C-alpha positions as a printed Julia matrix, in Angstrom:
817×3 Matrix{Float64}:
  36.34   -9.15    3.01
  35.53  -11.67    0.9
  32.8   -15.02    1.18
  29.15  -14.92    2.47
  28.61  -11.96    4.72
  26.15  -11.95    7.38
  24.34   -8.65    6.32
  24.42   -7.01    3.08
  23.39   -3.35    3.12
  21.75   -1.72    0.25
  21.91    1.99    0.58
  24.05    4.09    2.36
  20.96    7.09    3.19
  21.06    7.84    6.97
  19.25    4.27    7.57
  21.71    2.45    5.87
  24.41    4.12    7.53
  23.21    3.59   10.92
  22.71   -0.1    10.33
  26.19   -0.55    8.8
  27.43    1.28   11.75
  26.04   -1.03   14.46
  26.93   -4.07   12.27
  30.46   -2.74   12.15
  30.22   -2.22   15.97
  29.12   -5.66   16.9
  32.0    -7.22   15.16
  29.14   -8.8    12.41
  30.69   -9.24    8.66
  28.89   -6.87    6.12
  29.1    -4.93    3.22
  27.66   -1.73    2.62
  26.52   -1.48   -1.26
  26.23    2.4    -2.4
  25.56    2.87   -6.14
  27.3     6.49   -6.16
  30.59    7.49   -5.29
  29.76    9.25   -2.12
  27.69    8.46    0.77
  24.46    9.22    1.94
  23.04   10.3    -1.49
  19.68   11.56   -0.36
  21.24   14.11    2.12
  24.09   15.03   -0.6
  21.31   15.89   -3.11
  19.87   18.29   -0.62
  20.51   22.1    -1.45
  23.61   23.73   -0.75
  23.31   25.17    3.07
  20.17   23.38    3.69
  19.44   23.23    7.39
  18.62   19.57    8.13
  15.68   19.13   11.28
  16.03   16.48   13.52
  12.46   15.79   14.33
  10.82   14.71   15.84
  12.36   16.51   19.22
  11.16   14.01   21.93
  12.24   10.91   20.11
  15.53    9.33   21.13
  18.18    8.74   18.45
  19.52    5.15   18.85
  22.36    4.91   16.7
  26.5     4.35   16.57
  26.61    7.72   14.61
  25.4    11.05   15.38
  22.8    13.27   14.52
  21.58   16.74   15.21
  20.08   19.69   13.46
  22.36   21.52   11.34
  23.77   22.33    7.93
  23.77   19.72    5.24
  27.8    19.99    4.63
  28.16   19.4     8.34
  26.27   16.33    8.6
  27.69   14.79    5.85
  31.2    15.81    7.21
  30.76   14.37   10.53
  29.05   10.95    8.92
  32.0    10.55    6.66
  34.27   10.5     9.36
  32.46    8.38   11.74
  32.07    5.81    9.16
  35.85    5.8     8.56
  36.32    5.64   12.4
  33.94    2.17   12.66
  35.9     0.62    9.85
  32.63    0.26    7.81
  32.82   -2.2     4.91
  31.86    0.26    2.26
  31.62   -0.55   -1.67
  30.96    2.3    -3.79
  29.85    2.88   -7.09
  28.33   -0.52   -6.75
  24.37   -0.34   -8.31
  22.41   -3.84   -7.58
  20.71   -4.92  -10.86
  19.68   -8.07   -9.34
  18.96  -10.2    -6.07
  18.58  -13.86   -6.28
  18.69  -16.97   -3.59
  17.13  -17.16   -0.73
  17.65  -16.27    3.52
  21.33  -17.42    4.13
  22.17  -17.72    0.49
  21.55  -14.5    -1.24
  23.29  -13.61   -4.21
  23.31   -9.79   -5.24
  24.24   -8.99   -8.49
  25.96   -5.84   -9.16
  26.19   -3.98  -12.36
  29.49   -4.97  -14.1
  29.14   -8.41  -13.45
  30.25   -8.87   -9.68
  28.08  -10.55   -7.27
  28.03   -9.96   -3.52
  26.62  -13.06   -1.46
  25.12  -12.29    1.82
  23.34  -14.37    4.4
  20.49  -11.34    5.13
  19.8    -8.17    3.32
  18.72   -4.88    4.33
  17.09   -2.72    1.67
  18.11    0.93    2.8
  17.52    2.16   -0.68
  14.86    5.45   -0.16
  12.63    6.5    -2.94
  14.26    9.5    -4.19
  15.49    7.86   -7.28
  12.24    7.51   -8.84
  10.53   11.15   -8.82
   6.87   11.7    -9.94
   6.88   13.6   -13.28
   4.85   16.56  -14.11
   1.82   15.16  -16.2
   0.46   18.04  -18.12
   0.94   19.45  -21.8
   4.91   20.71  -22.23
   6.01   18.17  -19.41
   9.13   17.7   -21.55
   9.87   21.38  -21.31
  13.57   22.28  -20.51
  12.57   24.64  -18.36
  11.77   21.88  -15.55
  14.51   20.25  -13.47
  13.78   18.02  -10.25
  16.44   18.5    -8.45
  17.98   21.66   -6.86
  21.61   21.97   -6.03
  22.76   25.27   -5.44
  19.83   27.87   -4.99
  22.78   30.77   -5.2
  23.15   29.94   -8.78
  20.28   31.9   -10.18
  19.6    35.46  -10.5
  16.8    37.68  -11.97
  14.47   34.7   -12.55
  10.97   33.93  -12.2
  11.27   30.34  -10.77
   7.93   28.22   -9.7
   8.4    25.39   -7.37
   5.87   22.68   -7.79
   5.21   20.52   -4.9
   4.33   21.0    -1.02
   6.34   18.94    1.01
   9.41   19.72    2.71
  11.42   19.55   -0.24
   9.4    22.12   -2.11
   9.28   24.49    0.25
  12.97   24.38    0.78
  13.83   24.91   -2.48
  11.84   28.1    -2.43
  13.17   29.51    0.57
  16.42   28.93   -0.51
  15.99   30.49   -4.04
  14.38   33.64   -2.05
  16.77   33.93    0.95
  19.1    36.59   -0.69
  17.43   39.5    -2.47
  20.21   40.36   -4.29
  19.7    37.33   -6.64
  16.44   39.32   -7.39
  14.12   35.98   -8.14
  10.53   36.19   -7.96
   9.53   32.97   -6.51
   6.52   31.13   -6.54
   5.57   27.6    -5.26
   2.44   25.96   -5.92
   0.05   23.58   -3.49
  -2.78   22.08   -5.27
  -4.64   22.02   -1.97
  -5.14   24.47    0.71
  -3.22   22.96    3.59
   0.75   21.93    3.37
  -0.12   18.53    4.93
   2.9    16.73    4.01
   5.29   19.2     5.31
   7.07   19.8     9.0
   5.54   22.64   10.88
   8.62   24.35   10.92
   8.87   24.52    7.38
   5.38   25.9     6.96
   5.48   28.32    9.71
   8.93   29.74    7.62
   7.2    29.56    4.4
   4.27   31.65    6.01
   6.79   34.0     7.41
   8.24   34.49    4.1
   4.8    34.89    2.81
   3.87   37.5     5.02
   7.29   39.46    4.23
   6.86   39.06    0.65
   9.32   36.79   -0.19
   7.59   34.09   -1.86
   4.21   33.98   -3.42
   2.16   31.22   -2.52
  -0.37   30.03   -4.54
  -2.74   27.5    -2.67
  -5.39   25.07   -4.55
  -3.15   25.77   -7.78
  -1.67   23.13  -10.19
   0.29   23.8   -13.71
  -2.14   23.22  -16.42
   0.59   24.03  -19.18
   3.97   24.48  -19.37
   4.7    27.21  -22.54
   7.75   29.08  -23.52
   8.55   31.61  -20.84
   5.46   30.96  -18.81
   3.24   28.74  -16.91
  -0.71   28.01  -17.42
  -2.22   27.38  -14.0
  -5.58   26.16  -12.92
  -6.61   27.91  -10.2
  -9.63   28.09   -7.76
 -11.4    30.42   -9.94
  -9.91   29.57  -13.52
  -7.05   29.33  -15.02
  -4.29   31.88  -15.3
  -1.13   32.3   -16.94
   2.18   33.69  -14.98
   5.62   34.29  -16.09
   8.2    31.42  -15.51
  12.19   30.88  -16.32
  12.36   27.88  -14.29
  10.27   25.16  -12.71
  11.48   23.19   -9.96
   9.39   20.21   -9.56
   9.21   18.4    -6.34
   6.19   16.39   -6.52
   7.53   13.77   -4.58
   8.58    9.98   -5.63
   7.47    6.25   -5.76
   9.19    3.49   -4.41
  11.19    1.35   -6.94
   8.35   -1.25   -7.18
   9.58   -3.59   -9.91
  12.92   -3.9    -8.72
  11.36   -4.66   -5.1
   8.85   -6.85   -6.16
  11.29   -8.71   -8.51
  12.99  -10.13   -4.98
   9.56  -11.66   -4.14
   8.52   -9.03   -1.98
   4.82   -8.1    -1.51
   3.32   -4.72   -1.06
   0.61   -3.5     1.23
  -1.7    -2.79   -1.93
  -1.74   -2.42   -5.67
  -1.81    1.25   -5.24
   1.24    3.34   -6.5
   2.21    5.11   -3.22
   2.04    1.95   -1.25
   5.02    0.57    0.96
   6.33   -3.29    1.35
   4.34   -5.58    3.79
   6.79   -5.65    6.74
   6.79   -7.64   10.17
   7.69   -5.7    13.52
  11.41   -6.79   12.97
  11.09   -5.23    9.18
  11.37   -8.39    7.63
   9.35   -8.71    4.29
   7.52  -11.39    2.72
  10.73  -13.12    1.37
  12.37  -14.3     4.37
  16.01  -12.73    4.97
  15.28   -9.55    3.39
  14.3    -6.43    5.73
  13.45   -3.15    4.77
  13.95    0.06    6.58
  13.93    3.91    5.8
  11.74    5.81    3.43
  11.15    2.65    1.42
   9.13    1.42    4.67
   7.14    4.55    5.06
   8.94    6.09    7.32
  11.13    8.62    5.62
  12.12   10.93    8.95
  16.24   10.93    9.34
  15.96   10.1    13.16
  13.67    7.51   12.45
  15.43    6.03    9.6
  18.7     6.05   12.16
  16.95    4.2    14.86
  15.74    1.55   12.1
  19.04    0.82   10.98
  20.0     0.42   14.46
  17.26   -1.9    15.53
  17.44   -4.0    12.18
  21.18   -5.36   12.94
  20.1    -6.03   16.48
  17.52   -7.94   15.69
  19.58   -9.75   13.08
  22.0   -10.36   16.18
  19.32  -12.06   17.87
  18.01   -9.4    20.36
  14.68  -10.0    20.53
  13.92   -7.95   23.59
  14.9    -4.77   22.15
  12.01   -2.42   21.52
  11.71    0.3    19.1
  12.76    3.86   20.31
   9.36    5.14   20.22
   7.91    2.67   22.3
   7.8     4.85   25.76
   6.07    7.62   23.9
   3.25    5.17   22.4
   3.35    3.68   26.01
   2.39    6.73   27.81
  -0.24    7.4    24.77
  -2.06    4.15   25.77
  -1.91    4.53   29.28
  -5.35    5.94   29.48
  -6.94    3.49   27.95
  -9.14    0.19   29.28
  -7.16   -2.51   30.22
  -3.44   -3.48   30.53
  -2.74   -4.3    26.82
   0.89   -3.77   25.48
   1.67   -1.39   22.86
   2.16   -4.06   20.29
  -1.29   -4.96   21.44
  -3.02   -1.88   21.07
  -1.28   -1.46   17.68
  -2.76   -4.24   16.63
  -6.16   -3.44   17.57
  -5.96   -0.4    16.06
  -4.3    -1.3    12.9
  -6.77   -4.31   12.52
  -9.79   -2.74   13.76
 -10.03    0.56   11.7
 -10.63    0.41    8.24
  -8.78    3.49    7.2
  -5.5     2.47    8.64
  -5.6    -1.36    7.21
  -3.06   -0.19    4.34
  -0.81    0.93    6.82
   2.81   -0.52    7.4
   3.3    -1.11   11.23
   5.99    1.7    11.11
   3.35    4.28    9.45
   0.86    3.13   12.12
   3.68    4.22   14.97
   4.12    7.56   13.25
   0.35    8.26   12.94
   0.04    7.46   16.71
   2.72    9.75   17.82
   0.76   12.29   16.25
  -2.85   11.49   17.22
  -4.5    10.95   20.41
  -6.5     8.08   22.01
  -9.48    8.63   23.77
 -11.66    6.05   25.95
 -15.37    7.17   26.55
 -18.06    5.57   28.3
 -21.8     4.76   27.47
 -23.91    8.25   26.89
 -20.6    10.13   27.05
 -20.8    13.36   24.5
 -17.54   13.25   22.07
 -18.7    16.46   20.59
 -22.08   18.69   20.09
 -23.35   20.09   17.31
 -21.95   23.48   16.22
 -18.71   22.98   18.14
 -16.18   24.05   16.36
 -13.44   21.31   15.32
 -11.58   19.84   12.32
 -10.26   16.38   13.44
 -11.09   13.45   12.49
 -12.44   10.17   14.83
 -11.64    6.52   14.11
 -13.53    3.86   16.49
 -11.14    1.14   17.53
 -13.63   -0.51   19.65
 -17.47   -0.16   20.47
 -20.16    2.01   18.48
 -21.35    5.74   18.26
 -24.92    7.2    18.37
 -25.4    10.28   16.04
 -28.52   12.6    16.89
 -29.97   13.44   13.73
 -32.84   15.28   15.16
 -31.51   18.3    17.31
 -34.9    18.75   19.08
 -35.36   15.03   19.68
 -31.89   13.6    20.76
 -33.42   10.21   21.22
 -33.66    9.87   17.2
 -30.05    8.49   16.46
 -28.29    6.72   13.93
 -25.18    4.4    14.89
 -21.6     4.42   13.38
 -20.44    1.09   13.83
 -16.53   -0.24   15.17
 -14.07    0.43   12.54
 -15.54    3.3    10.85
 -14.52    7.26   11.35
 -16.52    9.98   12.0
 -15.86   14.1    12.01
 -14.68   13.7     8.27
 -17.28   16.64    7.23
 -15.02   19.08    9.66
 -12.01   17.75    8.42
 -12.94   18.49    4.62
 -14.82   21.41    4.78
 -13.82   23.2     7.8
 -17.2    23.74    8.91
 -18.33   23.39   12.7
 -19.68   19.88   13.95
 -23.03   19.14   12.13
 -24.49   16.68   14.97
 -24.06   15.62   18.4
 -22.0    12.32   18.8
 -21.92   10.03   21.93
 -20.79    6.82   22.75
 -22.93    3.94   22.33
 -21.41    2.02   24.13
 -17.57    1.71   25.72
 -15.76    3.11   22.84
 -12.12    3.21   22.36
 -11.26    5.78   19.7
  -8.35    7.77   17.84
  -8.67   11.19   17.22
  -6.66   12.46   14.46
  -5.58   16.24   14.37
  -6.56   18.09   10.8
  -2.93   18.15    9.87
  -2.26   14.5    10.64
  -5.62   13.36    9.02
  -4.71   15.23    5.79
  -1.14   14.02    5.77
  -2.4    10.15    6.12
  -5.22   11.0     3.16
  -1.79   12.33    1.24
   0.68    9.55    1.84
  -1.9     6.35    1.87
  -3.81    5.9    -1.3
  -5.54    3.18    0.68
  -6.66    5.5     3.59
  -7.81    8.2     0.95
 -10.06    5.53   -0.89
 -11.69    4.54    2.44
 -12.25    8.17    3.71
 -13.73    8.83    0.19
 -16.03    5.97    0.29
 -17.46    6.48    3.77
 -18.34   10.25    2.65
 -19.84    9.18   -0.29
 -22.05    6.56    1.48
 -22.96    9.47    3.98
 -23.53   11.89    1.48
 -25.63    9.41   -0.56
 -27.74    8.27    2.7
 -28.24   12.27    3.57
 -29.44   13.25   -0.16
 -31.76   10.34   -0.7
 -33.37   10.52    2.92
 -35.0     7.94    5.69
 -35.83    4.5     4.72
 -32.37    4.53    2.88
 -29.89    1.83    4.22
 -26.22    1.48    3.81
 -26.63   -2.1     1.8
 -29.34    0.07   -0.4
 -26.59    2.32   -1.53
 -23.54    0.12   -1.44
 -23.29   -0.78   -5.16
 -23.47    2.74   -5.86
 -20.5     3.6    -3.48
 -18.58    0.73   -4.85
 -18.95    2.23   -8.58
 -18.72    5.93   -7.74
 -15.79    8.08   -8.62
 -14.58   11.22   -7.32
 -13.86   13.76  -10.24
 -12.02   16.78   -9.97
 -13.07   19.69  -11.99
 -11.41   23.3   -12.76
 -13.14   26.33  -12.99
 -15.14   26.45  -16.28
 -14.6    23.07  -16.55
 -17.6    21.2   -18.53
 -19.11   18.07  -16.75
 -22.15   17.77  -18.74
 -22.79   19.13  -22.68
 -26.14   19.74  -24.06
 -26.79   16.86  -26.62
 -24.19   14.61  -25.72
 -25.53   11.01  -25.27
 -23.23   10.22  -22.3
 -25.83    8.48  -19.3
 -23.74    9.2   -15.89
 -25.25   10.81  -12.77
 -23.13   13.49  -10.81
 -23.23   14.9    -7.01
 -21.52   18.25   -6.51
 -19.34   16.93   -3.43
 -17.83   20.23   -3.11
 -17.52   23.88   -4.97
 -20.97   24.4    -7.56
 -22.24   24.08  -10.99
 -23.79   26.56  -13.24
 -26.12   24.95  -15.95
 -26.5    26.76  -19.39
 -28.86   26.19  -22.48
 -27.86   27.19  -25.8
 -30.13   29.42  -27.09
 -29.37   30.46  -30.68
 -25.58   30.74  -30.75
 -25.49   32.2   -26.69
 -25.52   29.98  -23.73
 -28.52   30.84  -21.5
 -28.05   30.71  -17.69
 -30.66   28.31  -16.31
 -29.71   27.69  -12.78
 -26.85   27.36   -9.91
 -26.32   24.2    -8.15
 -24.55   24.26   -4.71
 -22.69   21.59   -3.24
 -25.12   18.71   -2.29
 -27.22   18.96   -5.52
 -27.39   16.4    -8.15
 -27.76   16.34  -11.63
 -27.64   14.66  -15.08
 -30.47   11.75  -13.79
 -32.92   12.95  -16.52
 -31.11   11.65  -19.87
 -30.71    8.45  -17.57
 -34.48    7.83  -16.76
 -35.59    8.11  -20.13
 -32.97    7.64  -22.22
 -32.53   11.02  -24.06
 -29.68   13.6   -25.03
 -28.63   15.74  -22.36
 -31.2    18.92  -22.66
 -28.37   21.27  -20.68
 -24.55   21.95  -20.28
 -23.63   21.66  -16.59
 -19.67   23.01  -15.91
 -17.98   24.12  -12.74
 -18.32   27.62  -11.27
 -15.25   27.38   -9.33
 -13.07   24.45   -8.54
 -14.73   21.44   -7.45
 -15.27   18.09   -7.12
 -18.38   15.93   -7.89
 -18.99   12.37   -7.67
 -20.0    10.28  -10.68
 -22.43    7.34  -10.36
 -22.84    5.24  -13.5
 -26.05    5.39  -15.07
 -26.85    1.65  -14.9
 -26.02    1.67  -11.39
 -28.34    4.48  -10.89
 -31.06    2.85  -12.56
 -30.96   -0.31  -10.56
 -30.62    1.82   -7.43
 -34.29    3.76   -8.35
 -35.81    0.46   -9.49
 -34.86   -0.96   -6.14
 -36.52    2.04   -4.62
 -39.7     2.85   -6.28
 -40.51    5.86   -3.96
 -37.21    7.52   -4.72
 -38.05    6.68   -8.79
 -41.14    8.52   -8.29
 -39.49   11.49   -6.68
 -37.05   11.74   -9.28
 -39.53   11.54  -11.8
 -41.57   14.37  -10.54
 -38.39   16.52  -10.56
 -37.89   15.71  -13.8
 -41.44   16.6   -14.88
 -40.82   19.94  -13.19
 -37.14   20.76  -15.27
 -38.8    19.17  -18.49
 -41.61   21.78  -17.85
 -38.64   24.65  -17.88
 -36.95   23.59  -21.1
 -40.44   23.46  -22.39
 -40.84   27.1   -21.28
 -37.32   28.02  -22.59
 -38.17   26.95  -26.47
 -41.74   28.11  -26.37
 -40.18   31.66  -25.56
 -36.99   32.11  -26.64
 -37.84   34.33  -29.64
 -39.79   36.73  -27.51
 -37.3    37.55  -24.3
 -33.9    37.09  -25.98
 -32.94   40.6   -24.59
 -33.98   39.57  -21.05
 -32.14   36.18  -21.34
 -29.01   37.75  -22.64
 -29.55   40.2   -19.9
 -29.87   37.65  -17.15
 -27.52   35.38  -17.94
 -24.56   38.12  -18.41
 -25.89   39.37  -15.06
 -25.6    35.82  -13.4
 -21.8    35.16  -14.94
 -20.94   38.57  -13.34
 -22.34   37.24  -10.06
 -20.27   33.98  -10.5
 -17.18   36.08  -11.36
 -17.45   37.95   -8.14
 -17.56   35.44   -6.0
 -21.56   34.16   -5.96
 -20.08   30.79   -7.4
 -18.42   30.05   -3.94
 -20.68   32.03   -1.48
 -23.0    30.84    1.04
 -24.52   34.22    1.66
 -23.73   37.44   -0.59
 -24.88   41.1     0.22
 -26.12   42.76   -3.46
 -27.17   46.27   -3.74
 -30.19   46.97   -6.26
 -28.7    50.27   -7.7
 -32.57   51.3    -8.71
 -33.4    51.57   -5.57
 -30.08   52.52   -3.67
 -30.62   56.24   -2.82
 -26.62   56.73   -1.22
 -27.54   57.39    2.17
 -25.06   54.89    3.5
 -27.4    53.58    6.09
 -26.05   50.07    5.57
 -22.48   51.33    6.57
 -23.11   53.01    9.66
 -25.35   50.22   10.9
 -22.71   48.08   10.54
 -20.07   49.96   12.3
 -22.48   50.51   15.25
 -22.91   47.07   15.62
 -19.56   46.3    15.59
 -17.44   48.53   17.9
 -17.29   51.23   15.52
 -15.55   49.13   12.44
 -18.09   49.12    9.22
 -17.77   45.15    7.67
 -18.77   46.94    4.33
 -17.92   49.51    1.76
 -20.66   50.3    -0.11
 -19.25   51.94   -3.13
 -16.31   49.55   -3.49
 -16.87   46.41   -5.41
 -18.32   45.82   -8.87
 -21.7    46.64  -10.8
 -23.47   45.13  -14.02
 -26.64   46.72  -14.99
 -28.6    47.49  -11.61
 -26.81   45.03   -9.62
 -23.89   46.04   -7.25
 -21.88   43.82   -5.18
 -20.44   45.94   -2.96
 -17.1    44.87   -0.58
 -18.84   42.47    1.98
 -17.95   38.72    2.93
 -19.11   36.43    0.8
 -19.24   33.55    3.28
 -17.5    31.34    0.9
 -18.27   27.53    1.03
 -14.73   26.79    1.35
 -13.14   30.05    2.38
  -9.66   31.2     1.45
  -9.09   33.39    4.54
  -9.04   29.95    6.91
  -6.53   28.11    4.6
  -3.59   29.9     6.51
  -4.69   31.18    9.82
  -2.05   30.15   12.65
  -4.16   30.53   15.48
  -7.3    28.77   13.76
  -8.79   31.73   14.64
 -11.56   32.12   11.87
 -14.12   29.46   12.23
 -17.72   28.6    10.51
 -20.68   29.53   12.72
 -24.02   27.56   12.71
 -25.83   29.02   10.19
 -22.73   29.17    7.42
 -21.73   32.17    8.9
 -17.5    32.89    8.79
 -16.27   34.78   11.45
 -12.79   35.73   13.28
 -12.74   35.15   17.15
 -10.9    36.57   19.62
  -7.45   34.64   19.43
  -6.69   36.23   16.22
  -3.06   37.78   16.21
  -3.04   40.1    13.19
  -0.57   38.1    11.33
  -3.01   39.2     7.92
  -2.47   35.93    5.87
  -6.6    35.88    5.86
  -6.13   39.29    4.42
  -4.05   38.42    1.43
  -5.65   35.03    1.05
  -9.06   36.45    0.22
  -9.68   37.28   -3.39
 -12.34   39.61   -2.84
 -10.94   42.31   -0.76
 -13.26   41.97    2.01
 -11.07   41.82    4.82
  -9.36   44.54    6.41
  -6.78   44.95    9.53
  -7.38   47.5    11.85
  -6.9    48.32   15.84
 -10.5    48.13   17.98
 -11.51   51.49   17.9
 -12.36   53.57   21.58
 -15.94   53.3    22.64
 -18.18   56.53   21.24
 -20.43   58.3    23.19
 -24.23   57.3    23.06
 -26.53   58.73   20.19
 -28.21   60.49   22.89
 -25.06   62.31   23.87
 -24.13   63.38   20.62
 -27.89   64.56   19.62
 -28.06   66.43   22.87
 -24.35   67.35   23.57
 -22.7    67.13   20.17
 -20.14   64.7    21.81
 -18.33   62.22   19.66
 -18.47   61.65   15.83
 -22.05   60.33   15.44
 -23.51   57.31   13.52
 -21.41   55.02   11.71
 -17.78   54.75   11.68
 -15.84   57.34   13.43
 -12.89   58.93   11.52
  -9.43   57.74   11.76
  -8.12   60.94   13.4
 -10.88   60.78   16.13
 -10.11   57.08   16.74
  -6.45   57.66   16.97
  -6.47   60.53   19.32
  -9.33   58.9    21.57
  -7.27   55.59   21.64
  -4.17   57.3    22.6
  -6.02   59.24   25.26
  -6.94   55.9    26.56
  -4.12   54.22   26.45
  -5.77   51.58   24.06
  -3.79   48.92   22.52
  -2.58   49.96   18.69
  -2.45   46.06   17.28
  -4.24   45.51   14.52
  -6.74   42.74   14.08
  -8.58   41.4    10.98
 -12.21   42.75   10.46
 -14.65   41.36    8.44
 -18.25   40.6     8.21
 -19.97   38.02   10.15
 -23.79   38.21    9.29
 -24.25   39.79   12.67
 -24.36   36.37   13.93
 -24.94   37.18   17.62
 -27.69   40.24   16.79
 -31.39   39.71   16.9
 -33.31   40.58   13.51
 -30.55   39.57   10.95
 -27.96   41.65    9.17
 -27.97   45.34   10.52
 -27.0    46.15    6.62
 -30.22   44.69    5.19
 -32.25   46.11    7.82
 -31.14   50.09    8.17
 -31.88   49.96    4.33
 -35.14   52.21    4.24
 -35.66   51.14    0.36
 -34.84   47.48    0.3
 -32.11   48.09   -1.91
 -29.81   45.94    0.14
 -30.65   42.1     0.1
 -28.57   39.47    1.49
 -29.17   36.04   -0.4
 -27.5    32.77   -0.97
 -26.48   31.66   -4.72
 -29.46   28.95   -5.45
 -32.03   31.49   -4.38
 -31.35   34.42   -6.62
 -29.64   32.13   -9.26
 -32.55   30.17  -10.35
 -34.49   29.99  -13.64
 -37.55   31.36  -11.78
 -35.93   35.03  -11.62
 -35.61   34.47  -15.24
 -39.14   33.29  -15.89
 -40.52   36.14  -13.51
 -38.43   38.75  -15.74
 -39.62   37.39  -19.14
 -43.4    37.76  -18.03
């Protein structure tokens, strides 16, 4: 067919095929333009034999071509047959290079010189043709490939997959599927969660990890590609692994230049943003519509529904509602008022700041994954110390935060459009305060994975959440009397900086003038004496540093570097000085603290000739403790071997306090000088064990303790993920006879953990379950008097301390004296 088509569909992925099939069914003059020699290049490039999912399962498919979960080859074959059966007008090997004209008279220029004319254009080109390239030294190495066609082609290789989305997971699983190929497959995820991937894929990956078929490295990213190896930045420092091949599946970006050349505007200047669209998928250029992955809605079933819908809209069907309309209507049914789905979407998208950059399609998808709530004035949304890692967004009304647990009447407000609960989302800690509705409230609750996916896929949302978190951290740090307007210039100029373990943030003697806040992780402070770095202090999350050089214009007096993988907030020195100038009380406080630090530095300079042995000893001891987990600990058990007599009362007390199973091994662990770090939980600030717990059984208590509740299923993921070997898997032992029965009648095994043989035989007699569950220290959270191990030590050798209490310059000064 020649002449002017009613619609030209560019791209033959699931969205484009569905649109073309609908146009053919309606008798609309059309052309489907595809740059390759085959249909559906996106699915065609899936690895051979890939199982394609049809999610979400509760969404009705609306299309003239079929789709259900199945093998890649089966789906492609069926679509080829149905497109031919519908007599779709297909133009293959036709790459669009330029679009000119306006609605009703577009001219589509193809490579080779041919011009196609159409009244309307539907862009269904996806984003897969623009993969994100690795950005690290060696990124041009021949070891790297950005596509995996056939996992069965590779044998006896160490293969690293970089990327935590569905494509990366599926590639890793495919490469590890056949043991006969003898591949060692590793997948890297720079965060702790697989937020971008489907839950089913994550479950399959976790199963492969448990079975030892795939090595999963969380919070890890490539640092340098070398010949035959890959240098990694891990949470605890750099590590090199053997690597024969890299499969990089790090996502893709919309072809922005090509799209913007048509006059189409994007939702924001961020690289990962999507075009602005109307509910009918029309862009800011009338007559050009965008559907599919380019619209920010990459699931196949959604794409196919959009293809059907956009042709119906072009055919004049204005009464058609999206296929997910009934699902959203059910979600909004409990909210006050009788508003339509479209009206509620406008309320949430228009009122909530973190959702401002989302397209209508992205917003609809987020709503399907979230829960809408309506609260009456005074109604509690959650209480202090409640478990929970979801994030709330206020669409209407405001909430009151109880800042003083002893006096609920003291509150601060969070207004409409803002969020709360982000601390639990970021840290995994329990709720830090009770929050209740200050007036009638309509709020959206985003489950942890939905919120993380939002932050990972929407740069605007991530930027908004970070700004709110920084603002609240500044308000908390600087105390009462400081308002949002006071810190607004600091928030506007703040920059979030990622730091790998060991990375230097501030260098002694440098002239830079910025202030830093430790958002997560921890820092160690060192000063050069002679030719050796001397450990001065430890800075946990919430601390700030660098203000001395800013206030008095001097050089940096010490080096500050990350103890573990950390995040710091950089505040420009000029903005910080302006903030202090506007708040004299805070300036006086900063000057007072600076004076104390100057005194410390003067002490070092004055004494350095007399205590070099102590300095060396203390600095090496501090480094030993950081290497053994104290850098990320909130509470750690230390044993002074000068005082320890080896009685094992600590182990016995632990066992007798916890159903007969000890949570510590005194002899295990590492020793430096007279300090021993036994095998006992560090209660890390960001626990590795929490990263992959299917039932979410690992929680943090009100005092910082990390514990495992009764929902544990015994999968062993936490034991594998703990880098300090402090979690064991064991069945709950039978109850022992009492201490009195043992003393008087010799019944039972006596104090401490019972021998394995006794436990096994007694469990069999009592028909107790044999299932093994995770066991670890819980800091004796529910036991009066504090940790049993410390209370049972007759010599005071065992102590439990937080890092900042032990790793301080005060200790150095005491030792020097």
